[in-house]
C-alpha positions as a Markdown table, in Angstrom:
| # | Residue | x | y | z |
|---|---|---|---|---|
| 1 | Unk | 0.0 | 0.0 | 0.0 |
| 2 | Unk | 2.8 | 2.4 | 1.0 |
| 3 | Unk | 4.6 | 1.8 | -2.4 |
| 4 | Unk | 1.4 | 2.5 | -4.3 |
| 5 | Unk | 0.9 | 5.8 | -2.4 |
| 6 | Unk | 4.5 | 6.7 | -2.9 |
| 7 | Unk | 4.3 | 6.1 | -6.7 |
| 8 | Unk | 1.0 | 8.1 | -6.8 |
| 9 | Unk | 2.6 | 11.0 | -4.9 |
| 10 | Unk | 5.7 | 11.0 | -7.1 |
| 11 | Unk | 3.5 | 10.9 | -10.3 |
| 12 | Unk | 1.5 | 13.8 | -8.9 |
| 13 | Unk | 4.6 | 15.8 | -8.2 |
| 14 | Unk | 5.9 | 15.2 | -11.7 |
| 15 | Unk | 2.6 | 16.4 | -13.2 |
| 16 | Unk | 2.6 | 19.5 | -11.0 |
| 17 | Unk | 6.2 | 20.3 | -12.0 |
| 18 | Unk | 5.4 | 19.9 | -15.7 |
| 19 | Unk | 2.3 | 22.2 | -15.3 |
| 20 | Unk | 4.3 | 24.8 | -13.4 |
| 21 | Unk | 7.0 | 24.7 | -16.1 |
| 22 | Unk | 4.4 | 25.3 | -18.8 |
| 23 | Unk | 2.8 | 28.1 | -16.9 |
| 24 | Unk | 6.1 | 29.8 | -16.2 |
| 25 | Unk | 7.2 | 29.5 | -19.8 |
| 26 | Unk | 9.0 | 31.3 | -21.3 |
| 27 | Unk | 11.6 | 32.5 | -18.9 |
| 28 | Unk | 14.0 | 34.1 | -21.4 |
| 29 | Unk | 14.1 | 35.3 | -25.1 |
| 30 | Unk | 13.0 | 32.7 | -27.6 |
| 31 | Unk | 15.3 | 31.9 | -30.6 |
| 32 | Unk | 13.3 | 31.2 | -33.8 |
| 33 | Unk | 15.7 | 29.5 | -36.2 |
| 34 | Unk | 14.9 | 30.0 | -39.9 |
| 35 | Unk | 17.1 | 27.8 | -42.1 |
| 36 | Unk | 16.9 | 30.3 | -45.0 |
| 37 | Unk | 18.4 | 33.7 | -45.9 |
| 38 | Unk | 16.8 | 36.9 | -44.7 |
| 39 | Unk | 14.3 | 38.6 | -47.1 |
| 40 | Unk | 12.5 | 35.5 | -48.4 |
| 41 | Unk | 8.9 | 34.5 | -47.8 |
| 42 | Unk | 9.9 | 32.1 | -45.0 |
| 43 | Unk | 11.8 | 34.8 | -43.2 |
| 44 | Unk | 8.8 | 37.2 | -43.6 |
| 45 | Unk | 6.4 | 34.7 | -42.1 |
| 46 | Unk | 8.7 | 33.9 | -39.2 |
| 47 | Unk | 9.1 | 37.6 | -38.4 |
| 48 | Unk | 5.3 | 38.1 | -38.5 |
| 49 | Unk | 4.7 | 35.1 | -36.2 |
| 50 | Unk | 7.6 | 36.2 | -34.0 |
| 51 | Unk | 6.2 | 39.7 | -33.4 |
| 52 | Unk | 2.8 | 38.4 | -32.5 |
| 53 | Unk | 4.2 | 35.5 | -30.4 |
| 54 | Unk | 6.4 | 37.9 | -28.5 |
| 55 | Unk | 3.4 | 40.0 | -27.5 |
| 56 | Unk | 1.4 | 37.1 | -26.2 |
| 57 | Unk | 4.3 | 35.3 | -24.4 |
| 58 | Unk | 5.9 | 38.4 | -22.9 |
| 59 | Unk | 9.4 | 37.6 | -24.1 |
| 60 | Unk | 11.3 | 38.6 | -27.3 |
| 61 | Unk | 11.2 | 36.2 | -30.2 |
| 62 | Unk | 14.5 | 36.6 | -32.1 |
| 63 | Unk | 14.6 | 35.3 | -35.7 |
| 64 | Unk | 17.9 | 33.6 | -36.3 |
| 65 | Unk | 18.6 | 33.0 | -40.0 |
| 66 | Unk | 20.9 | 29.9 | -40.5 |
| 67 | Unk | 20.8 | 29.1 | -44.2 |
| 68 | Unk | 22.7 | 26.3 | -45.9 |
| 69 | Unk | 22.6 | 22.7 | -47.1 |
| 70 | Unk | 18.9 | 22.6 | -47.9 |
| 71 | Unk | 17.9 | 23.7 | -44.5 |
| 72 | Unk | 20.0 | 21.1 | -42.7 |
| 73 | Unk | 22.4 | 23.6 | -40.9 |
| 74 | Unk | 19.6 | 25.4 | -39.2 |
| 75 | Unk | 17.7 | 22.2 | -38.4 |
| 76 | Unk | 20.8 | 20.7 | -36.9 |
| 77 | Unk | 21.3 | 23.6 | -34.6 |
| 78 | Unk | 17.8 | 23.2 | -33.3 |
| 79 | Unk | 18.2 | 19.4 | -32.9 |
| 80 | Unk | 21.2 | 20.0 | -30.7 |
| 81 | Unk | 19.5 | 22.8 | -28.6 |
| 82 | Unk | 18.2 | 22.5 | -25.1 |
| 83 | Unk | 14.7 | 21.0 | -25.2 |
| 84 | Unk | 13.0 | 23.7 | -23.1 |
| 85 | Unk | 10.9 | 25.6 | -25.7 |
| 86 | Unk | 13.3 | 28.5 | -26.0 |
| 87 | Unk | 14.5 | 27.3 | -29.4 |
| 88 | Unk | 12.1 | 26.9 | -32.3 |
| 89 | Unk | 12.6 | 25.6 | -35.8 |
| 90 | Unk | 10.9 | 27.2 | -38.8 |
| 91 | Unk | 10.3 | 23.8 | -40.5 |
| 92 | Unk | 9.2 | 23.3 | -44.1 |
| 93 | Unk | 8.9 | 20.6 | -46.8 |
| 94 | Unk | 12.6 | 19.9 | -46.6 |
| 95 | Unk | 11.9 | 18.1 | -43.4 |
| 96 | Unk | 9.9 | 15.5 | -45.4 |
| 97 | Unk | 12.2 | 15.4 | -48.4 |
| 98 | Unk | 15.7 | 15.4 | -47.0 |
| 99 | Unk | 15.5 | 11.9 | -45.4 |
| 100 | Unk | 15.1 | 10.4 | -48.9 |
| 101 | Unk | 17.4 | 12.9 | -50.7 |
| 102 | Unk | 20.5 | 12.8 | -48.4 |
| 103 | Unk | 22.5 | 9.7 | -47.9 |
| 104 | Unk | 23.2 | 10.8 | -44.3 |
| 105 | Unk | 21.9 | 13.6 | -42.1 |
| 106 | Unk | 23.5 | 14.8 | -38.8 |
| 107 | Unk | 20.2 | 14.0 | -37.1 |
| 108 | Unk | 17.3 | 11.5 | -37.3 |
| 109 | Unk | 14.4 | 13.6 | -38.6 |
| 110 | Unk | 11.8 | 11.2 | -37.1 |
| 111 | Unk | 13.3 | 11.4 | -33.6 |
| 112 | Unk | 15.2 | 14.7 | -33.4 |
| 113 | Unk | 12.2 | 17.1 | -33.5 |
| 114 | Unk | 8.8 | 17.4 | -31.9 |
| 115 | Unk | 6.0 | 19.0 | -34.0 |
| 116 | Unk | 4.3 | 22.1 | -32.7 |
| 117 | Unk | 2.0 | 23.4 | -35.4 |
| 118 | Unk | 1.4 | 23.3 | -39.2 |
| 119 | Unk | 1.1 | 27.0 | -40.1 |
| 120 | Unk | 0.5 | 27.3 | -43.8 |
| 121 | Unk | 0.6 | 25.4 | -47.1 |
| 122 | Unk | 2.2 | 26.9 | -50.1 |
| 123 | Unk | 0.4 | 25.7 | -53.3 |
| 124 | Unk | 2.3 | 25.3 | -56.5 |
| 125 | Unk | 1.0 | 25.8 | -60.0 |
| 126 | Unk | 1.7 | 23.5 | -62.9 |
| 127 | Unk | 2.7 | 26.0 | -65.6 |
| 128 | Unk | 3.5 | 25.9 | -69.3 |
| 129 | Unk | 5.1 | 28.4 | -71.6 |
| 130 | Unk | 2.7 | 30.6 | -73.5 |
| 131 | Unk | 3.4 | 28.9 | -76.9 |
| 132 | Unk | 2.8 | 25.3 | -75.6 |
| 133 | Unk | -0.3 | 23.8 | -77.2 |
| 134 | Unk | -1.9 | 22.7 | -74.0 |
| 135 | Unk | -4.5 | 24.5 | -71.9 |
| 136 | Unk | -5.4 | 21.5 | -69.8 |
| 137 | Unk | -3.4 | 18.9 | -67.9 |
| 138 | Unk | -4.8 | 16.1 | -70.1 |
| 139 | Unk | -3.5 | 18.0 | -73.2 |
| 140 | Unk | 0.0 | 18.3 | -71.6 |
| 141 | Unk | 0.0 | 14.6 | -70.9 |
| 142 | Unk | -1.0 | 13.9 | -74.5 |
| 143 | Unk | 1.8 | 16.1 | -75.8 |
| 144 | Unk | 4.3 | 14.3 | -73.6 |
| 145 | Unk | 3.2 | 10.9 | -74.6 |
| 146 | Unk | 3.2 | 11.8 | -78.3 |
| 147 | Unk | 6.8 | 13.0 | -78.1 |
| 148 | Unk | 8.6 | 11.7 | -75.0 |
| 149 | Unk | 11.7 | 13.8 | -75.7 |
| 150 | Unk | 9.9 | 16.9 | -76.9 |
| 151 | Unk | 9.3 | 18.6 | -73.5 |
| 152 | Unk | 11.7 | 20.0 | -71.0 |
| 153 | Unk | 11.0 | 21.3 | -67.5 |
| 154 | Unk | 12.9 | 23.7 | -65.3 |
| 155 | Unk | 13.5 | 23.5 | -61.6 |
| 156 | Unk | 15.3 | 25.5 | -58.9 |
| 157 | Unk | 17.9 | 22.7 | -58.7 |
| 158 | Unk | 18.3 | 19.0 | -58.4 |
| 159 | Unk | 16.3 | 17.7 | -55.4 |
| 160 | Unk | 14.4 | 20.9 | -54.8 |
| 161 | Unk | 10.7 | 21.0 | -54.3 |
| 162 | Unk | 9.9 | 22.2 | -57.8 |
| 163 | Unk | 12.0 | 19.4 | -59.2 |
| 164 | Unk | 10.3 | 16.7 | -57.2 |
| 165 | Unk | 6.8 | 18.1 | -57.8 |
| 166 | Unk | 7.2 | 17.5 | -61.5 |
| 167 | Unk | 8.8 | 14.1 | -60.9 |
| 168 | Unk | 5.7 | 13.3 | -58.9 |
| 169 | Unk | 3.5 | 14.5 | -61.8 |
| 170 | Unk | 5.4 | 12.3 | -64.2 |
| 171 | Unk | 4.9 | 9.3 | -62.0 |
| 172 | Unk | 1.1 | 9.9 | -61.7 |
| 173 | Unk | 0.7 | 10.7 | -65.4 |
| 174 | Unk | 3.1 | 8.1 | -66.8 |
| 175 | Unk | 5.0 | 10.5 | -69.0 |
| 176 | Unk | 8.6 | 11.5 | -69.7 |
| 177 | Unk | 9.7 | 15.2 | -69.5 |
| 178 | Unk | 13.4 | 16.1 | -69.4 |
| 179 | Unk | 14.7 | 17.9 | -66.3 |
| 180 | Unk | 16.8 | 21.0 | -66.7 |
| 181 | Unk | 18.0 | 22.3 | -63.3 |
| 182 | Unk | 18.7 | 26.0 | -62.8 |
| 183 | Unk | 20.5 | 27.8 | -59.9 |
| 184 | Unk | 17.4 | 29.0 | -58.0 |
| 185 | Unk | 13.7 | 29.6 | -58.4 |
| 186 | Unk | 14.0 | 32.9 | -60.2 |
| 187 | Unk | 16.2 | 31.6 | -63.0 |
| 188 | Unk | 13.9 | 28.7 | -63.5 |
| 189 | Unk | 10.9 | 30.9 | -63.8 |
| 190 | Unk | 12.7 | 33.2 | -66.2 |
| 191 | Unk | 13.5 | 30.1 | -68.3 |
| 192 | Unk | 9.8 | 29.4 | -68.7 |
| 193 | Unk | 9.1 | 33.1 | -69.4 |
| 194 | Unk | 11.8 | 33.1 | -72.2 |
| 195 | Unk | 10.5 | 29.7 | -73.5 |
| 196 | Unk | 13.8 | 28.0 | -72.9 |
| 197 | Unk | 11.7 | 25.3 | -71.3 |
| 198 | Unk | 8.1 | 24.3 | -71.7 |
| 199 | Unk | 7.0 | 23.2 | -68.2 |
| 200 | Unk | 7.5 | 24.4 | -64.6 |
| 201 | Unk | 6.1 | 23.8 | -61.2 |
| 202 | Unk | 6.3 | 27.1 | -59.3 |
| 203 | Unk | 4.9 | 28.5 | -56.1 |
| 204 | Unk | 1.7 | 30.5 | -56.6 |
| 205 | Unk | 2.9 | 33.7 | -55.0 |
| 206 | Unk | 5.8 | 34.5 | -57.4 |
| 207 | Unk | 4.0 | 33.2 | -60.6 |
| 208 | Unk | 0.8 | 35.1 | -60.1 |
| 209 | Unk | 1.7 | 38.3 | -61.9 |
| 210 | Unk | 3.1 | 36.4 | -64.9 |
| 211 | Unk | 0.0 | 34.2 | -65.2 |
| 212 | Unk | -2.3 | 37.3 | -65.0 |
| 213 | Unk | -0.3 | 39.1 | -67.7 |
| 214 | Unk | -0.7 | 36.1 | -70.0 |
| 215 | Unk | 3.0 | 35.5 | -70.3 |
| 216 | Unk | 2.6 | 31.9 | -69.0 |
| 217 | Unk | -0.3 | 29.5 | -68.7 |
| 218 | Unk | -1.5 | 27.7 | -65.6 |
| 219 | Unk | -3.0 | 24.2 | -66.1 |
| 220 | Unk | -3.7 | 23.2 | -62.5 |
| 221 | Unk | -2.9 | 23.9 | -58.8 |
| 222 | Unk | -1.2 | 21.2 | -56.8 |
| 223 | Unk | -3.1 | 21.6 | -53.6 |
| 224 | Unk | -6.1 | 19.5 | -52.5 |
| 225 | Unk | -8.5 | 22.5 | -52.9 |
| 226 | Unk | -8.7 | 25.4 | -55.4 |
| 227 | Unk | -7.1 | 28.8 | -54.6 |
| 228 | Unk | -9.0 | 32.0 | -54.0 |
| 229 | Unk | -6.4 | 33.7 | -56.2 |
| 230 | Unk | -7.2 | 31.5 | -59.2 |
| 231 | Unk | -10.7 | 30.0 | -58.4 |
| 232 | Unk | -11.1 | 29.0 | -62.0 |
| 233 | Unk | -8.0 | 26.8 | -62.0 |
| 234 | Unk | -8.7 | 23.1 | -61.2 |
| 235 | Unk | -6.7 | 21.0 | -58.8 |
| 236 | Unk | -4.6 | 18.2 | -60.2 |
| 237 | Unk | -7.2 | 15.7 | -58.9 |
| 238 | Unk | -10.0 | 17.5 | -60.7 |
| 239 | Unk | -7.8 | 17.5 | -63.8 |
| 240 | Unk | -7.7 | 13.7 | -63.7 |
| 241 | Unk | -4.8 | 12.8 | -61.5 |
| 242 | Unk | -6.5 | 11.2 | -58.6 |
| 243 | Unk | -5.0 | 11.8 | -55.1 |
| 244 | Unk | -2.3 | 14.1 | -56.5 |
| 245 | Unk | -1.2 | 16.6 | -53.9 |
| 246 | Unk | 2.2 | 18.4 | -53.9 |
| 247 | Unk | 2.3 | 21.4 | -51.6 |
| 248 | Unk | 5.1 | 23.2 | -49.9 |
| 249 | Unk | 4.4 | 23.7 | -46.2 |
| 250 | Unk | 5.7 | 25.7 | -43.3 |
| 251 | Unk | 5.4 | 24.9 | -39.6 |
| 252 | Unk | 7.1 | 25.0 | -36.3 |
| 253 | Unk | 9.1 | 22.3 | -34.5 |
| 254 | Unk | 11.1 | 22.1 | -31.4 |
| 255 | Unk | 13.9 | 19.8 | -30.1 |
| 256 | Unk | 12.6 | 16.4 | -29.1 |
| 257 | Unk | 12.1 | 16.1 | -25.4 |
| 258 | Unk | 10.5 | 19.6 | -25.0 |
| 259 | Unk | 7.8 | 19.4 | -22.3 |
| 260 | Unk | 4.4 | 18.6 | -23.7 |
| 261 | Unk | 2.9 | 21.5 | -21.7 |
| 262 | Unk | 5.3 | 23.9 | -23.4 |
| 263 | Unk | 4.5 | 22.5 | -26.8 |
| 264 | Unk | 0.8 | 22.8 | -26.1 |
| 265 | Unk | 1.3 | 26.5 | -25.0 |
| 266 | Unk | 3.1 | 27.3 | -28.2 |
| 267 | Unk | 0.5 | 25.5 | -30.3 |
| 268 | Unk | -2.3 | 27.5 | -28.7 |
| 269 | Unk | -0.6 | 30.8 | -29.0 |
| 270 | Unk | 0.4 | 30.3 | -32.7 |
| 271 | Unk | -3.1 | 29.1 | -33.5 |
| 272 | Unk | -4.3 | 32.4 | -32.1 |
| 273 | Unk | -2.0 | 34.3 | -34.3 |
| 274 | Unk | -3.1 | 32.4 | -37.4 |
| 275 | Unk | -6.7 | 32.9 | -36.6 |
| 276 | Unk | -6.3 | 36.7 | -36.2 |
| 277 | Unk | -8.4 | 38.1 | -39.1 |
| 278 | Unk | -5.7 | 40.6 | -40.1 |
| 279 | Unk | -3.0 | 37.9 | -40.2 |
| 280 | Unk | -5.2 | 35.3 | -41.9 |
| 281 | Unk | -6.5 | 37.7 | -44.6 |
| 282 | Unk | -2.9 | 38.9 | -45.3 |
| 283 | Unk | -1.7 | 35.3 | -45.8 |
| 284 | Unk | -4.6 | 34.1 | -47.8 |
| 285 | Unk | -4.3 | 37.2 | -50.0 |
| 286 | Unk | -0.9 | 36.1 | -50.9 |
| 287 | Unk | -2.2 | 32.7 | -52.0 |
| 288 | Unk | -1.1 | 30.8 | -48.9 |
| 289 | Unk | -3.5 | 28.3 | -47.2 |
| 290 | Unk | -3.6 | 28.9 | -43.5 |
| 291 | Unk | -3.8 | 25.5 | -41.7 |
| 292 | Unk | -3.2 | 25.6 | -37.9 |
| 293 | Unk | -4.7 | 22.8 | -35.9 |
| 294 | Unk | -3.4 | 20.4 | -33.3 |
| 295 | Unk | 0.1 | 19.0 | -32.6 |
| 296 | Unk | -1.1 | 15.5 | -33.5 |
| 297 | Unk | -2.5 | 16.7 | -36.8 |
| 298 | Unk | 0.8 | 18.2 | -37.7 |
| 299 | Unk | 2.7 | 15.0 | -36.7 |
| 300 | Unk | 0.4 | 12.9 | -38.9 |
| 301 | Unk | 0.8 | 15.3 | -41.8 |
| 302 | Unk | 4.6 | 15.2 | -41.7 |
| 303 | Unk | 4.6 | 11.4 | -41.6 |
| 304 | Unk | 2.4 | 11.2 | -44.6 |
| 305 | Unk | 4.3 | 13.8 | -46.5 |
| 306 | Unk | 7.6 | 12.1 | -45.9 |
| 307 | Unk | 6.1 | 8.9 | -47.4 |
| 308 | Unk | 4.6 | 10.9 | -50.3 |
| 309 | Unk | 8.0 | 12.3 | -51.4 |
| 310 | Unk | 10.1 | 9.1 | -51.2 |
| 311 | Unk | 9.0 | 7.6 | -54.6 |
| 312 | Unk | 9.5 | 11.0 | -56.3 |
| 313 | Unk | 13.0 | 11.3 | -55.0 |
| 314 | Unk | 13.8 | 7.7 | -56.1 |
| 315 | Unk | 12.3 | 8.4 | -59.5 |
| 316 | Unk | 14.3 | 11.6 | -59.9 |
| 317 | Unk | 17.6 | 9.9 | -59.2 |
| 318 | Unk | 18.6 | 12.9 | -57.1 |
| 319 | Unk | 20.9 | 12.0 | -54.2 |
| 320 | Unk | 23.2 | 14.2 | -52.1 |
| 321 | Unk | 26.2 | 12.8 | -50.1 |
């Protein structure tokens, strides 16, 4: 009986300590690691979230840009940080892609991080040059099948999201389109605009002005639902490729071992930021899909997305030592 009471008491003390830690959190400035250079869309979102989060938590949220190696350098610094909720990772699709793309990583993605929240999805558009004789996905597939060596597609580089998104399209459609990698997203988009290539998967935000000007054509959006920016553009599934989804995403993770109460607090506060009408309208106006939701929903999503990209990486032949 005494042992049972003692275990019950110890368990109660542990729960109380965990609750107290969550209630006292944060006790110092929070470092928000963004594994990309300053000035990009990821950096802008991190700073927006950081300002709002700082106001609600009562501690400064300092954005720390650590670009390099496809996001690995920044992620590794978070994986090695103290698991107390004072170091956050701005996570994105690379978390799901890199385990298949890199032969070795300095951390085990599945066990090094704890998910906090899925902030937004970044839909991509399947685009073709203005002179390509296709206005529908089915017509592009027909062109590719009629001449397997007649179409080229650009990407921001081997193993990047735009590269793998087209590889996923090729797998679903059963077609061959030749990959031409460029050094970055902007040169890849320029290659389509100048008709050096015929096909490109590009994020909605940077492609919108060119689509609306008629310089390039959009055949479909790669998200599960249509976009309010292009409500007339079908999803890939609506265009005939069942279950096709290829979206970039952005979320928040922390080092594994961070107290559950602290993670829950962060999830709650960031959900509040995402549900603020001014923030939400600003993000959706840019073509981003605001997600939010629970910790478990984000964990499940990352697991599914990691499995989704594995066959695309294998088909692409991309591998980084």
